[in-house]
N, C-alpha and C positions, 0 to 999 in steps of 0.2 A: 092782778094776781092777789089772791086772798092770803091772809096769814093763817098758818096752821096752828101756831102757838102764840100766846100772848107775849108781849115784850118782856114782862116779868119772868115768864117761864124761859124765854130765850136767854135772858141774863143768867138764869139758873143753870142752863146748859153750859154757858161759858165759864161760870165759876166752878162747875163740876169738872170741866176740862182742866182748869188750873190746878184744882185739887188732885186730880188723877196724875197730872204731870209731876206735881210736887211729891206725891207718894211713890210713884213708880220710876221716876227718872233721876238718877243721881246727878247727872250733868245739869239738870234744871235747878236742883237744890244748890249746886255749886254756884251757878250763875246768880241765884238770889242772895246767897251769902256774900258773894263778891259785890253785888249791888249794894247791900247794906253797908259794907265796909267803905265802899267808894263814896256813897252818899254822906256818911258820917265824916269822912275825910274832906270832902268838898265843903261841907258846912263849917268844919273847923278852919279850913283855909280861906273861908269867906269868898266863895266863888261869886262873881257878878252874874247878872241876869243872862247875858249871852253865854257865859260858861255853863250855867245851869241848863240852858236850852240845848246846847250841844251835848252835854253829858246825858241829859234825859233822853234825847233822840238816840244816842248811841246805846244806852242801856236797853231801851225798848227794842231796838233793832236786834240786838243779840237774843233777847228773850223771845221775840217773835220768831226768829229763825230756828231757835231751839224747839219751840212749839210746833212749827211746821215740820221739822225733822221728825219729831215724835209721832205726829199724825201720819206722815208718809211711811215711816217704819211700820206702824200698826196696820196701815192699809196694805202694804206689801205682804206682811205676814198673813193677813186675812185672805188675800187673793192667791198667794202662793205659799203653801205649807212646806213644799220641798225647796231645796236650795237650787235656784236657777241663776244663770249668769246675769239675766236682765234684772232680777230682784236685787242681786248684789250691786249692780251698777246704780240702781235707783237709791239704795241705802247709802252707798259710798259717796255718791255725788251730793246727796242731801247732807250727809255729815261734813263733807268738804265745804258746803255753803256755810254751815255753822262755824267751822274752823276759820274760814276767811273773815266772817263777821266778828268773831272773837279777836282775831289779829288786828282787824280794823279798830276795834274798841281799845286794844292795847296801845295802838299808835295814837289815837285820839286822847286817851288817858295820859300818855306820856307828854303830849303837846300841852294839855291843860294843867297837869300837876307839876311837871318838872320845874317850870319857872317859879312857881309858888314855893316849892320845896327848896330850891336854890336860894331864894330870898330869905328863908328861915335861917340859913347858915350864915 
């Protein structure tokens, strides 16, 4: 299989996707702001390597699911301009996947942060 685009151009498409999600998706921006606050907090609480790995995996999981949800919603809108039950199911289930991933992140964050915060008291 031959490449249609160079690796550099392919990365450009990926960065364009991130830029589009940032500009058009308030939830994506919220996840990034939360990420910034969480990373600063983890740094101040002196997370160890394993804690950083778990935190990083969790953060990326949430962001990836949010991007997949955004892509699926755009695709559904492209394919079906009118409201159809199947389109609603696709969008709702995709949003539910993001919600569950965010709840997972809250659980992981609680497990990682709570003992450190308790030790500060």
